[in-house]
N, CA, C and O atoms as a MOPAC input file, in Angstrom:
PM7 MOZYME 1SCF
protein

 N    129.38300 1   157.92900 1    96.32300 1
 C    128.67300 1   156.98900 1    95.47000 1
 C    129.63000 1   156.47800 1    94.39900 1
 O    130.26200 1   157.26600 1    93.69600 1
 N    129.73000 1   155.20400 1    94.28300 1
 C    130.60600 1   154.61600 1    93.27800 1
 C    129.76400 1   154.17700 1    92.08000 1
 O    128.80900 1   153.41400 1    92.22400 1
 N    130.12000 1   154.65500 1    90.93400 1
 C    129.43100 1   154.27300 1    89.69700 1
 C    130.33500 1   153.28800 1    88.97900 1
 O    131.38100 1   153.66500 1    88.44900 1
 N    129.93500 1   152.03800 1    88.96300 1
 C    130.77400 1   151.04600 1    88.30000 1
 C    130.61600 1   151.13800 1    86.79500 1
 O    129.53500 1   151.41700 1    86.27700 1
 N    131.70700 1   150.90100 1    86.11700 1
 C    131.68900 1   150.89100 1    84.66200 1
 C    131.14200 1   149.54700 1    84.18800 1
 O    131.54800 1   148.49800 1    84.68900 1
 N    130.25200 1   149.57500 1    83.25500 1
 C    129.70500 1   148.34300 1    82.69900 1
 C    130.16100 1   148.19300 1    81.25500 1
 O    130.08200 1   149.13200 1    80.46400 1
 N    130.63300 1   147.01300 1    80.92900 1
 C    130.95700 1   146.72700 1    79.53300 1
 C    129.65100 1   146.64400 1    78.74900 1
 O    128.56700 1   146.60000 1    79.33100 1
 N    129.76600 1   146.62400 1    77.44600 1
 C    128.57000 1   146.51200 1    76.61200 1
 C    127.79400 1   145.24000 1    76.94300 1
 O    126.56600 1   145.26300 1    77.03600 1
 N    128.50200 1   144.14500 1    77.11900 1
 C    127.85000 1   142.87200 1    77.44100 1
 C    127.14900 1   142.94400 1    78.79000 1
 O    126.00600 1   142.50500 1    78.91900 1
 N    127.82300 1   143.49500 1    79.79300 1
 C    127.22600 1   143.61900 1    81.12300 1
 C    126.01700 1   144.54900 1    81.08300 1
 O    125.02200 1   144.31000 1    81.76700 1
 N    126.10500 1   145.61000 1    80.27900 1
 C    124.98600 1   146.53600 1    80.16200 1
 C    123.77100 1   145.83400 1    79.55400 1
 O    122.64400 1   146.02500 1    80.01100 1
 N    124.00300 1   145.03100 1    78.53400 1
 C    122.91400 1   144.28200 1    77.89600 1
 C    122.30900 1   143.29300 1    78.88600 1
 O    121.08800 1   143.15300 1    78.95900 1
 N    123.15900 1   142.60800 1    79.64600 1
 C    122.66500 1   141.67300 1    80.66700 1
 C    121.77700 1   142.41100 1    81.66700 1
 O    120.75300 1   141.87800 1    82.09400 1
 N    122.15800 1   143.62600 1    82.04100 1
 C    121.36200 1   144.40500 1    82.99600 1
 C    119.95900 1   144.69300 1    82.46500 1
 O    119.01200 1   144.78700 1    83.24700 1
 N    119.81600 1   144.83300 1    81.15400 1
 C    118.48700 1   145.11800 1    80.59600 1
 C    117.55000 1   143.92500 1    80.72000 1
 O    116.33900 1   144.07300 1    80.55900 1
 N    118.09800 1   142.73600 1    81.00600 1
 C    117.28100 1   141.52900 1    81.15400 1
 C    116.93400 1   141.21300 1    82.60700 1
 O    116.32100 1   140.18200 1    82.88300 1
 N    117.31700 1   142.08200 1    83.53200 1
 C    116.95600 1   141.85200 1    84.93000 1
 C    115.43400 1   141.83100 1    85.04300 1
 O    114.76900 1   142.73400 1    84.53600 1
 N    114.86800 1   140.80900 1    85.70400 1
 C    113.40700 1   140.72400 1    85.79900 1
 C    112.74200 1   141.97000 1    86.38900 1
 O    111.68900 1   142.39000 1    85.90800 1
 N    113.33900 1   142.56300 1    87.41900 1
 C    112.69900 1   143.73100 1    88.03400 1
 C    112.73000 1   144.93000 1    87.09400 1
 O    111.81700 1   145.75500 1    87.11800 1
 N    113.76400 1   145.03600 1    86.26700 1
 C    113.83200 1   146.13500 1    85.30200 1
 C    112.83300 1   145.91200 1    84.17000 1
 O    112.14000 1   146.84000 1    83.75100 1
 N    112.76400 1   144.67200 1    83.67800 1
 C    111.78200 1   144.36200 1    82.63900 1
 C    110.36000 1   144.57900 1    83.14900 1
 O    109.50700 1   145.08500 1    82.41900 1
 N    110.10500 1   144.19800 1    84.39600 1
 C    108.77300 1   144.38100 1    84.97700 1
 C    108.41600 1   145.86900 1    85.02900 1
 O    107.31700 1   146.25200 1    84.62800 1
 N    109.33400 1   146.71200 1    85.52000 1
 C    109.03100 1   148.14300 1    85.59700 1
 C    108.87200 1   148.74700 1    84.21100 1
 O    108.05600 1   149.64700 1    84.01400 1
 N    109.65000 1   148.25600 1    83.24900 1
 C    109.51400 1   148.72700 1    81.87200 1
 C    108.13200 1   148.35800 1    81.32300 1
 O    107.46100 1   149.19900 1    80.72300 1
 N    107.71000 1   147.12400 1    81.52200 1
 C    106.39700 1   146.67900 1    81.02200 1
 C    105.26600 1   147.45900 1    81.68300 1
 O    104.31600 1   147.85800 1    81.00900 1
 N    105.35600 1   147.68000 1    82.98200 1
 C    104.33200 1   148.47300 1    83.67500 1
 C    104.28700 1   149.87900 1    83.09100 1
 O    103.20800 1   150.41800 1    82.84000 1
 N    105.45600 1   150.47200 1    82.87500 1
 C    105.50500 1   151.80400 1    82.27200 1
 C    104.89800 1   151.83200 1    80.87800 1
 O    104.17900 1   152.76600 1    80.52600 1
 N    105.18700 1   150.80900 1    80.09000 1
 C    104.62900 1   150.75200 1    78.74100 1
 C    103.11200 1   150.58600 1    78.78400 1
 O    102.40300 1   151.14600 1    77.94800 1
 N    102.61600 1   149.83000 1    79.74300 1
 C    101.16400 1   149.67800 1    79.88700 1
 C    100.52600 1   151.04000 1    80.15200 1
 O     99.49600 1   151.37100 1    79.56400 1
 N    101.13300 1   151.82400 1    81.03200 1
 C    100.61500 1   153.17300 1    81.30000 1
 C    100.68200 1   154.04700 1    80.04700 1
 O     99.74600 1   154.79500 1    79.76200 1
 N    101.78400 1   153.95600 1    79.29900 1
 C    101.89600 1   154.74900 1    78.07700 1
 C    100.83000 1   154.34400 1    77.05600 1
 O    100.20700 1   155.20400 1    76.43300 1
 N    100.62300 1   153.03800 1    76.88800 1
 C     99.59100 1   152.58000 1    75.95400 1
 C     98.19800 1   153.00800 1    76.40200 1
 O     97.37900 1   153.43300 1    75.58700 1
 N     97.93800 1   152.89300 1    77.69500 1
 C     96.63500 1   153.31300 1    78.22000 1
 C     96.39900 1   154.79500 1    77.90100 1
 O     95.33400 1   155.17700 1    77.41600 1
 N     97.40300 1   155.60900 1    78.18000 1
 C     97.27600 1   157.03900 1    77.90000 1
 C     97.10700 1   157.32000 1    76.42000 1
 O     96.29400 1   158.16000 1    76.03400 1
 N     97.86900 1   156.62300 1    75.59100 1
 C     97.78900 1   156.83200 1    74.14500 1
 C     96.41500 1   156.47500 1    73.59300 1
 O     95.92200 1   157.11200 1    72.66200 1
 N     95.80400 1   155.44900 1    74.17900 1
 C     94.51200 1   154.98200 1    73.67700 1
 C     93.31300 1   155.67500 1    74.31500 1
 O     92.22000 1   155.64800 1    73.75000 1
 N     93.49300 1   156.29200 1    75.47500 1
 C     92.34100 1   156.83700 1    76.19800 1
 C     92.33500 1   158.35000 1    76.37200 1
 O     91.27600 1   158.93000 1    76.61300 1
 N     93.46700 1   158.99400 1    76.25900 1
 C     93.49800 1   160.45100 1    76.37400 1
 C     93.58500 1   161.03000 1    74.97700 1
 O     94.30600 1   160.50800 1    74.12700 1
 N     92.87300 1   162.07900 1    74.74200 1
 C     92.87900 1   162.67800 1    73.40600 1
 C     93.91300 1   163.79800 1    73.34400 1
 O     93.57900 1   164.97900 1    73.25700 1
 N     95.16800 1   163.39200 1    73.39200 1
 C     96.28000 1   164.33200 1    73.28300 1
 C     96.87400 1   164.12400 1    71.89300 1
 O     97.27100 1   163.00900 1    71.55700 1
 N     96.94000 1   165.18000 1    71.08100 1
 C     97.26600 1   165.00600 1    69.66200 1
 C     98.64100 1   164.40600 1    69.36700 1
 O     98.84500 1   163.83900 1    68.29400 1
 N     99.58200 1   164.52400 1    70.30000 1
 C    100.91600 1   163.98800 1    70.00600 1
 C    101.25100 1   162.74700 1    70.83400 1
 O    102.41800 1   162.38200 1    70.97700 1
 N    100.21900 1   162.10500 1    71.37300 1
 C    100.45100 1   160.90400 1    72.17300 1
 C     99.70700 1   159.74100 1    71.52700 1
 O     98.48000 1   159.66900 1    71.58600 1
 N    100.44900 1   158.84300 1    70.92000 1
 C     99.85200 1   157.66400 1    70.32200 1
 C    100.73400 1   156.44800 1    70.62600 1
 O    101.78100 1   156.56600 1    71.26100 1
 N    100.29600 1   155.30200 1    70.16700 1
 C    101.00700 1   154.05900 1    70.46100 1
 C    102.40600 1   154.07200 1    69.83800 1
 O    103.36000 1   153.60900 1    70.46200 1
 N    102.53500 1   154.58900 1    68.63700 1
 C    103.83200 1   154.60800 1    67.96100 1
 C    104.89300 1   155.37500 1    68.73800 1
 O    106.00000 1   154.87700 1    68.94400 1
 N    104.55700 1   156.58100 1    69.16600 1
 C    105.53700 1   157.38000 1    69.90500 1
 C    105.78400 1   156.78300 1    71.28200 1
 O    106.88000 1   156.91500 1    71.82600 1
 N    104.78000 1   156.12800 1    71.85200 1
 C    104.95800 1   155.46100 1    73.14300 1
 C    105.98300 1   154.33100 1    73.03000 1
 O    106.84100 1   154.17200 1    73.89800 1
 N    105.88600 1   153.55200 1    71.95700 1
 C    106.84900 1   152.46000 1    71.74800 1
 C    108.25200 1   153.01600 1    71.53800 1
 O    109.20900 1   152.54400 1    72.15000 1
 N    108.37200 1   154.02000 1    70.67200 1
 C    109.69000 1   154.58900 1    70.37100 1
 C    110.33500 1   155.21600 1    71.60500 1
 O    111.45700 1   154.86400 1    71.97100 1
 N    109.63300 1   156.13300 1    72.23500 1
 C    110.23200 1   156.85800 1    73.35200 1
 C    110.39300 1   155.96700 1    74.58500 1
 O    111.38500 1   156.08000 1    75.30500 1
 N    109.42800 1   155.08800 1    74.82900 1
 C    109.54700 1   154.18200 1    75.97400 1
 C    110.72400 1   153.24000 1    75.82700 1
 O    111.47700 1   153.03000 1    76.77900 1
 N    110.88800 1   152.67400 1    74.65000 1
 C    111.99600 1   151.73600 1    74.40500 1
 C    113.34800 1   152.43400 1    74.45600 1
 O    114.29600 1   151.91500 1    75.04500 1
 N    113.43800 1   153.60100 1    73.84300 1
 C    114.70600 1   154.33200 1    73.88400 1
 C    115.06500 1   154.76200 1    75.30500 1
 O    116.23800 1   154.76900 1    75.67900 1
 N    114.07000 1   155.11400 1    76.08300 1
 C    114.33400 1   155.46400 1    77.48000 1
 C    114.88400 1   154.26000 1    78.22400 1
 O    115.86300 1   154.38000 1    78.96100 1
 N    114.26500 1   153.10200 1    78.03900 1
 C    114.72800 1   151.89500 1    78.71500 1
 C    116.15600 1   151.54000 1    78.31800 1
 O    116.95800 1   151.14000 1    79.16200 1
 N    116.47100 1   151.68500 1    77.04400 1
 C    117.79500 1   151.30400 1    76.56500 1
 C    118.87200 1   152.35500 1    76.81700 1
 O    120.03000 1   152.00400 1    77.04100 1
 N    118.51000 1   153.64000 1    76.78600 1
 C    119.51900 1   154.69900 1    76.83100 1
 C    119.63600 1   155.44300 1    78.15700 1
 O    120.73400 1   155.86600 1    78.51800 1
 N    118.54900 1   155.61200 1    78.88600 1
 C    118.57800 1   156.46500 1    80.08200 1
 C    119.56500 1   155.98600 1    81.14400 1
 O    120.29300 1   156.81200 1    81.69400 1
 N    119.62400 1   154.68400 1    81.46100 1
 C    120.61500 1   154.27400 1    82.47000 1
 C    122.05700 1   154.55500 1    82.02700 1
 O    122.89200 1   154.96200 1    82.83400 1
 N    122.33500 1   154.33400 1    80.74600 1
 C    123.67500 1   154.62000 1    80.23100 1
 C    123.98500 1   156.10800 1    80.33800 1
 O    125.07300 1   156.48500 1    80.77100 1
 N    123.03600 1   156.95700 1    79.94500 1
 C    123.26500 1   158.40100 1    79.96400 1
 C    123.49800 1   158.89700 1    81.39100 1
 O    124.42900 1   159.66100 1    81.64300 1
 N    122.65700 1   158.46200 1    82.31400 1
 C    122.81100 1   158.87800 1    83.71300 1
 C    124.14300 1   158.36600 1    84.26600 1
 O    124.87100 1   159.11200 1    84.92200 1
 N    124.46000 1   157.10200 1    84.00500 1
 C    125.72900 1   156.52100 1    84.47700 1
 C    126.91700 1   157.28500 1    83.89900 1
 O    127.87200 1   157.57700 1    84.61800 1
 N    126.86700 1   157.60800 1    82.62200 1
 C    127.96600 1   158.31500 1    81.96400 1
 C    128.15200 1   159.70400 1    82.55900 1
 O    129.28000 1   160.12300 1    82.81900 1
 N    127.06200 1   160.41300 1    82.77600 1
 C    127.15400 1   161.75700 1    83.35200 1
 C    127.69000 1   161.69400 1    84.78100 1
 O    128.58700 1   162.46000 1    85.13600 1
 N    127.15800 1   160.80000 1    85.59600 1
 C    127.63600 1   160.68300 1    86.98300 1
 C    129.10900 1   160.26800 1    87.02400 1
 O    129.90400 1   160.85600 1    87.75700 1
 N    129.46200 1   159.26900 1    86.24800 1
 C    130.85500 1   158.80900 1    86.20600 1
 C    131.78100 1   159.94800 1    85.77000 1
 O    132.85000 1   160.13900 1    86.35000 1
 N    131.37800 1   160.68600 1    84.76800 1
 C    132.20400 1   161.78400 1    84.26700 1
 C    132.36100 1   162.89500 1    85.29900 1
 O    133.45300 1   163.43800 1    85.46600 1
 N    131.28400 1   163.23100 1    85.98500 1
 C    131.35300 1   164.28800 1    86.99300 1
 C    132.15000 1   163.86100 1    88.22700 1
 O    132.89600 1   164.66100 1    88.79300 1
 N    131.99500 1   162.61500 1    88.64000 1
 C    132.65200 1   162.15100 1    89.86200 1
 C    134.10900 1   161.76600 1    89.65300 1
 O    134.93600 1   162.00400 1    90.53300 1
 N    134.44100 1   161.18000 1    88.51400 1
 C    135.78700 1   160.64000 1    88.30400 1
 C    136.65500 1   161.43800 1    87.34300 1
 O    137.86900 1   161.23900 1    87.29100 1
 N    136.05600 1   162.32300 1    86.59500 1
 C    136.75900 1   163.16300 1    85.62100 1
 C    137.76600 1   162.38200 1    84.76500 1
 O    138.95300 1   162.70800 1    84.75400 1
 N    137.29100 1   161.34800 1    84.04700 1
 C    138.20500 1   160.60100 1    83.15900 1
 C    138.62100 1   161.48700 1    81.98200 1
 O    138.11800 1   162.59900 1    81.81900 1
 N    139.53700 1   160.98300 1    81.17700 1
 C    139.91900 1   161.72600 1    79.97700 1
 C    138.67300 1   162.01600 1    79.14500 1
 O    137.80700 1   161.15700 1    78.97800 1
 N    138.59900 1   163.21800 1    78.63600 1
 C    137.49000 1   163.65300 1    77.78500 1
 C    136.14400 1   163.59700 1    78.52000 1
 O    135.11200 1   163.35700 1    77.89400 1
 N    136.14500 1   163.81600 1    79.82900 1
 C    134.92400 1   163.71300 1    80.62700 1
 C    133.84000 1   164.66000 1    80.12800 1
 O    132.66500 1   164.29500 1    80.10700 1
 N    134.21700 1   165.86400 1    79.72900 1
 C    133.22000 1   166.81700 1    79.23800 1
 C    132.60900 1   166.33800 1    77.92400 1
 O    131.40900 1   166.50100 1    77.70000 1
 N    133.42000 1   165.75400 1    77.06500 1
 C    132.91000 1   165.19200 1    75.81400 1
 C    131.91400 1   164.07300 1    76.09500 1
 O    130.88300 1   163.98300 1    75.42900 1
 N    132.21400 1   163.21200 1    77.08400 1
 C    131.29200 1   162.12800 1    77.44100 1
 C    129.96100 1   162.67600 1    77.94900 1
 O    128.90800 1   162.10600 1    77.66300 1
 N    130.00100 1   163.76800 1    78.69300 1
 C    128.75300 1   164.39300 1    79.16600 1
 C    127.95500 1   164.91400 1    77.97800 1
 O    126.73900 1   164.73200 1    77.91800 1
 N    128.62800 1   165.55500 1    77.04100 1
 C    127.94300 1   166.07400 1    75.84500 1
 C    127.32900 1   164.92400 1    75.04800 1
 O    126.19000 1   165.02400 1    74.59300 1
 N    128.07300 1   163.84000 1    74.87900 1
 C    127.54200 1   162.67900 1    74.15100 1
 C    126.31100 1   162.12000 1    74.86200 1
 O    125.31300 1   161.80500 1    74.21300 1
 N    126.37300 1   161.99500 1    76.18400 1
 C    125.22600 1   161.48400 1    76.95000 1
 C    124.02400 1   162.41600 1    76.81100 1
 O    122.89000 1   161.94700 1    76.71000 1
 N    124.25600 1   163.71200 1    76.80600 1
 C    123.15100 1   164.66200 1    76.64600 1
 C    122.57300 1   164.61000 1    75.23000 1
 O    121.36400 1   164.76300 1    75.05600 1
 N    123.40400 1   164.40000 1    74.23400 1
 C    122.91300 1   164.27300 1    72.85400 1
 C    122.06400 1   163.00600 1    72.72700 1
 O    120.98800 1   163.04100 1    72.13000 1
 N    122.54100 1   161.89100 1    73.28300 1
 C    121.75100 1   160.65100 1    73.26100 1
 C    120.41600 1   160.87800 1    73.96900 1
 O    119.37500 1   160.41800 1    73.50000 1
 N    120.44800 1   161.58300 1    75.09400 1
 C    119.21500 1   161.88900 1    75.83200 1
 C    118.27800 1   162.74500 1    74.99300 1
 O    117.07500 1   162.48700 1    74.94700 1
 N    118.81700 1   163.75800 1    74.33000 1
 C    117.98900 1   164.61700 1    73.48600 1
 C    117.34100 1   163.80500 1    72.36400 1
 O    116.16500 1   163.99300 1    72.05300 1
 N    118.11100 1   162.90800 1    71.76400 1
 C    117.55700 1   162.07300 1    70.68600 1
 C    116.38500 1   161.25300 1    71.21100 1
 O    115.34800 1   161.16600 1    70.55500 1
 N    116.54200 1   160.65000 1    72.39200 1
 C    115.48200 1   159.80000 1    72.95700 1
 C    114.26700 1   160.61100 1    73.38900 1
 O    113.13800 1   160.12900 1    73.29600 1
 N    114.48200 1   161.82900 1    73.85700 1
 C    113.38400 1   162.63400 1    74.40700 1
 C    112.74000 1   163.53800 1    73.36800 1
 O    111.52100 1   163.71200 1    73.38100 1
 N    113.52400 1   164.11500 1    72.47400 1
 C    112.96900 1   165.09200 1    71.54000 1
 C    113.22300 1   164.73900 1    70.07100 1
 O    112.35800 1   164.96100 1    69.22400 1
 N    114.37500 1   164.20300 1    69.77500 1
 C    114.71300 1   163.91800 1    68.37400 1
 C    113.75300 1   162.96200 1    67.70400 1
 O    113.22800 1   163.25900 1    66.63100 1
 N    113.51100 1   161.79500 1    68.33600 1
 C    112.57800 1   160.83600 1    67.72900 1
 C    111.14900 1   161.36300 1    67.76900 1
 O    110.33900 1   161.03700 1    66.90100 1
 N    110.84200 1   162.17000 1    68.76700 1
 C    109.52000 1   162.79000 1    68.87700 1
 C    109.25200 1   163.63600 1    67.62200 1
 O    108.20300 1   163.50800 1    66.99100 1
 N    110.20800 1   164.49500 1    67.27400 1
 C    110.04500 1   165.37000 1    66.10500 1
 C    110.02700 1   164.55500 1    64.81600 1
 O    109.17700 1   164.78200 1    63.95500 1
 N    110.95000 1   163.61700 1    64.67500 1
 C    110.98900 1   162.79800 1    63.45700 1
 C    109.69900 1   162.01000 1    63.26800 1
 O    109.13300 1   161.98800 1    62.17500 1
 N    109.23800 1   161.36600 1    64.32800 1
 C    108.02700 1   160.54900 1    64.24500 1
 C    106.81700 1   161.40400 1    63.88000 1
 O    106.08600 1   161.08900 1    62.94100 1
 N    106.61100 1   162.48500 1    64.62400 1
 C    105.41000 1   163.29200 1    64.39200 1
 C    105.45800 1   164.03600 1    63.05900 1
 O    104.41700 1   164.30600 1    62.46000 1
 N    106.64700 1   164.36400 1    62.60100 1
 C    106.77900 1   164.95800 1    61.26800 1
 C    106.39800 1   163.92000 1    60.21300 1
 O    105.69900 1   164.23200 1    59.24900 1
 N    106.86400 1   162.68600 1    60.40300 1
 C    106.58200 1   161.62000 1    59.42800 1
 C    105.10300 1   161.26800 1    59.36900 1
 O    104.57700 1   161.02000 1    58.28400 1
 N    104.42000 1   161.24100 1    60.51400 1
 C    103.00300 1   160.85200 1    60.51400 1
 C    102.05700 1   162.04300 1    60.43200 1
 O    100.84500 1   161.86800 1    60.30700 1
 N    102.60600 1   163.25100 1    60.50100 1
 C    101.78500 1   164.45100 1    60.33900 1
 C    100.98200 1   164.85500 1    61.56100 1
 O     99.96700 1   165.53900 1    61.43300 1
 N    101.41600 1   164.44700 1    62.74000 1
 C    100.71200 1   164.83100 1    63.97000 1
 C    101.08700 1   166.24100 1    64.41000 1
 O    102.16600 1   166.74700 1    64.10200 1
 N    100.16900 1   166.85000 1    65.13500 1
 C    100.46900 1   168.11600 1    65.80700 1
 C    101.51200 1   167.81400 1    66.87900 1
 O    101.46400 1   166.76800 1    67.52600 1
 N    102.45400 1   168.73700 1    67.06200 1
 C    103.48500 1   168.53500 1    68.08300 1
 C    103.33300 1   169.55600 1    69.19900 1
 O    103.18000 1   170.75300 1    68.95400 1
 N    103.37600 1   169.06800 1    70.40600 1
 C    103.39400 1   169.90400 1    71.60000 1
 C    104.77700 1   169.70700 1    72.24700 1
 O    104.89600 1   169.14100 1    73.33300 1
 N    105.80200 1   170.18400 1    71.55700 1
 C    107.18800 1   169.88900 1    71.94300 1
 C    107.52900 1   170.34100 1    73.34000 1
 O    108.12900 1   169.59200 1    74.11100 1
 N    107.15500 1   171.54900 1    73.67100 1
 C    107.50000 1   172.08300 1    75.00000 1
 C    106.85200 1   171.23500 1    76.09100 1
 O    107.51000 1   170.85100 1    77.05800 1
 N    105.57800 1   170.94800 1    75.93400 1
 C    104.87500 1   170.12600 1    76.91900 1
 C    105.49600 1   168.73400 1    77.00500 1
 O    105.69000 1   168.19800 1    78.09600 1
 N    105.80400 1   168.15600 1    75.84800 1
 C    106.42500 1   166.84200 1    75.82000 1
 C    107.76300 1   166.86200 1    76.55400 1
 O    108.05500 1   165.95900 1    77.33800 1
 N    108.57100 1   167.88200 1    76.30500 1
 C    109.88700 1   167.95700 1    76.92600 1
 C    109.78500 1   168.03900 1    78.44800 1
 O    110.53800 1   167.37400 1    79.16000 1
 N    108.86300 1   168.84500 1    78.94000 1
 C    108.73800 1   169.02100 1    80.39200 1
 C    108.19800 1   167.78500 1    81.09700 1
 O    108.35800 1   167.65200 1    82.31100 1
 N    107.57300 1   166.89200 1    80.37400 1
 C    107.14200 1   165.61300 1    80.94900 1
 C    108.19300 1   164.53500 1    80.69100 1
 O    108.54500 1   163.77500 1    81.59400 1
 N    108.68400 1   164.47100 1    79.47800 1
 C    109.55000 1   163.36200 1    79.07300 1
 C    110.96200 1   163.43200 1    79.63700 1
 O    111.50900 1   162.40500 1    80.03800 1
 N    111.56800 1   164.61800 1    79.68000 1
 C    112.95100 1   164.68600 1    80.14500 1
 C    113.08400 1   164.34200 1    81.62500 1
 O    113.96100 1   163.55100 1    81.97600 1
 N    112.24900 1   164.90300 1    82.51700 1
 C    112.34600 1   164.46400 1    83.91700 1
 C    112.05600 1   162.96600 1    84.07500 1
 O    112.70400 1   162.29200 1    84.87600 1
 N    111.08800 1   162.44700 1    83.31900 1
 C    110.78800 1   161.01300 1    83.37900 1
 C    111.99900 1   160.20000 1    82.93600 1
 O    112.32700 1   159.18700 1    83.55300 1
 N    112.65500 1   160.63400 1    81.88300 1
 C    113.85800 1   159.97700 1    81.36400 1
 C    114.93500 1   159.91100 1    82.44700 1
 O    115.53700 1   158.85900 1    82.66500 1
 N    115.17500 1   161.02900 1    83.12000 1
 C    116.20200 1   161.06300 1    84.15900 1
 C    115.83000 1   160.19600 1    85.36100 1
 O    116.66900 1   159.45900 1    85.87800 1
 N    114.58800 1   160.28000 1    85.80300 1
 C    114.13800 1   159.47300 1    86.94400 1
 C    114.27900 1   157.99000 1    86.63800 1
 O    114.78800 1   157.22400 1    87.45600 1
 N    113.82800 1   157.59200 1    85.46400 1
 C    113.94100 1   156.18100 1    85.07500 1
 C    115.39600 1   155.77600 1    84.86300 1
 O    115.77200 1   154.63900 1    85.14500 1
 N    116.20800 1   156.69500 1    84.37200 1
 C    117.63400 1   156.42200 1    84.24500 1
 C    118.26300 1   156.12700 1    85.59600 1
 O    119.07500 1   155.21100 1    85.72100 1
 N    117.88700 1   156.90400 1    86.61300 1
 C    118.38600 1   156.64100 1    87.96600 1
 C    117.84200 1   155.32700 1    88.50600 1
 O    118.57600 1   154.57000 1    89.14000 1
 N    116.57400 1   155.04800 1    88.26600 1
 C    115.97600 1   153.79800 1    88.74500 1
 C    116.67900 1   152.59600 1    88.13300 1
 O    117.05500 1   151.66700 1    88.84800 1
 N    116.85900 1   152.60400 1    86.82100 1
 C    117.44500 1   151.46200 1    86.12000 1
 C    118.97100 1   151.47600 1    86.13800 1
 O    119.60200 1   150.56300 1    85.60600 1
 N    119.56100 1   152.48500 1    86.73400 1
 C    121.01600 1   152.59100 1    86.84700 1
 C    121.60100 1   151.47500 1    87.70300 1
 O    122.71000 1   151.00600 1    87.44600 1
 N    120.87000 1   151.05900 1    88.70200 1
 C    121.38700 1   150.06600 1    89.64200 1
 C    121.74800 1   148.77500 1    88.91500 1
 O    120.93600 1   148.21600 1    88.17800 1
 N    122.97300 1   148.31200 1    89.13200 1
 C    123.45400 1   147.07800 1    88.50500 1
 C    123.36100 1   145.95400 1    89.52400 1
 O    124.28800 1   145.73000 1    90.30200 1
 N    122.25000 1   145.25800 1    89.51400 1
 C    122.07300 1   144.14700 1    90.44000 1
 C    120.63300 1   143.69900 1    90.47300 1
 O    119.75900 1   144.27000 1    89.82100 1
 N    120.41200 1   142.65700 1    91.25200 1
 C    119.06300 1   142.10300 1    91.37500 1
 C    118.21700 1   142.97300 1    92.29700 1
 O    118.73000 1   143.85400 1    92.98600 1
 N    116.93400 1   142.71700 1    92.29700 1
 C    116.02900 1   143.43100 1    93.19100 1
 C    116.37600 1   143.12000 1    94.64000 1
 O    116.31700 1   144.00600 1    95.49200 1
 N    116.73100 1   141.88800 1    94.92700 1
 C    117.13100 1   141.50300 1    96.29000 1
 C    118.35600 1   142.30700 1    96.74500 1
 O    118.40500 1   142.79000 1    97.87600 1
 N    119.34200 1   142.44400 1    95.85000 1
 C    120.53900 1   143.22300 1    96.18800 1
 C    120.19400 1   144.69200 1    96.38800 1
 O    120.70300 1   145.33500 1    97.30600 1
 N    119.33800 1   145.21700 1    95.53800 1
 C    118.91100 1   146.61300 1    95.66500 1
 C    118.23200 1   146.84500 1    97.00300 1
 O    118.54900 1   147.80900 1    97.70000 1
 N    117.29900 1   145.97100 1    97.37100 1
 C    116.58400 1   146.13300 1    98.63900 1
 C    117.54200 1   146.00400 1    99.82300 1
 O    117.40900 1   146.73200 1   100.80700 1
 N    118.50200 1   145.08600 1    99.73700 1
 C    119.50300 1   144.95000 1   100.79400 1
 C    120.34100 1   146.20600 1   100.94600 1
 O    120.63100 1   146.62900 1   102.06500 1
 N    120.73000 1   146.80500 1    99.83400 1
 C    121.49500 1   148.05200 1    99.88900 1
 C    120.67500 1   149.19600 1   100.46100 1
 O    121.19100 1   150.02000 1   101.21700 1
 N    119.40400 1   149.24800 1   100.10400 1
 C    118.53100 1   150.29300 1   100.65000 1
 C    118.38700 1   150.12400 1   102.16900 1
 O    118.44100 1   151.10300 1   102.91300 1
 N    118.20300 1   148.87100 1   102.62600 1
 C    118.11000 1   148.60900 1   104.07800 1
 C    119.40200 1   149.00500 1   104.79400 1
 O    119.36200 1   149.57700 1   105.88400 1
 N    120.53400 1   148.70200 1   104.18600 1
 C    121.83100 1   149.07000 1   104.79500 1
 C    121.95800 1   150.59000 1   104.91400 1
 O    122.41400 1   151.09800 1   105.93800 1
 N    121.56000 1   151.30500 1   103.88200 1
 C    121.60400 1   152.75400 1   103.93500 1
 C    120.66900 1   153.29800 1   105.00300 1
 O    121.01400 1   154.23300 1   105.72700 1
 N    119.48500 1   152.70800 1   105.09500 1
 C    118.50500 1   153.15000 1   106.09600 1
 C    119.06500 1   152.94700 1   107.50300 1
 O    118.87800 1   153.80300 1   108.36700 1
 N    119.74500 1   151.83300 1   107.74400 1
 C    120.32900 1   151.55200 1   109.06400 1
 C    121.41600 1   152.54300 1   109.40100 1
 O    121.55600 1   152.92400 1   110.56300 1
 N    122.19100 1   152.97500 1   108.42000 1
 C    123.27300 1   153.93400 1   108.65200 1
 C    122.74100 1   155.28700 1   109.07400 1
 O    123.38000 1   155.99200 1   109.85500 1
 N    121.57000 1   155.65700 1   108.56400 1
 C    121.02300 1   156.96900 1   108.86500 1
 C    120.25500 1   157.01200 1   110.17000 1
 O    119.84300 1   158.08700 1   110.60500 1
 N    120.05200 1   155.86800 1   110.80300 1
 C    119.29800 1   155.84600 1   112.07700 1
 C    120.11900 1   156.32700 1   113.21800 1
 O    119.63800 1   156.37100 1   114.35000 1

């Protein structure tokens, strides 16, 4: 698997891909629905906006950085993995604690972590792909043909 390096500009352009924006909006709709309809003390619209947005912006970078570091072992590869994990922790747990401390909500940190961190990684892998939906589907079809 080749993980291409994206410049900051290219990374920002990737966040505007229609299929990525669509999946982000669908995810946010689910988060808002849950925040408004389930009576979970640490799930509200504010934390949904913060954690959902940070996941969209940071998860693909973190996953790409970890994969690139493990596969290519660039200079300071271990440091890059640590930085990616710290960014991930901030998006998954750091803002969670800061937000709920500021608004005085009960925190279910362990439960949040076991839901949010796997979701962060899965979405990071989903949004990792650098290309259009058409290109993604073409690559998936090519892979499927190879395995037949």
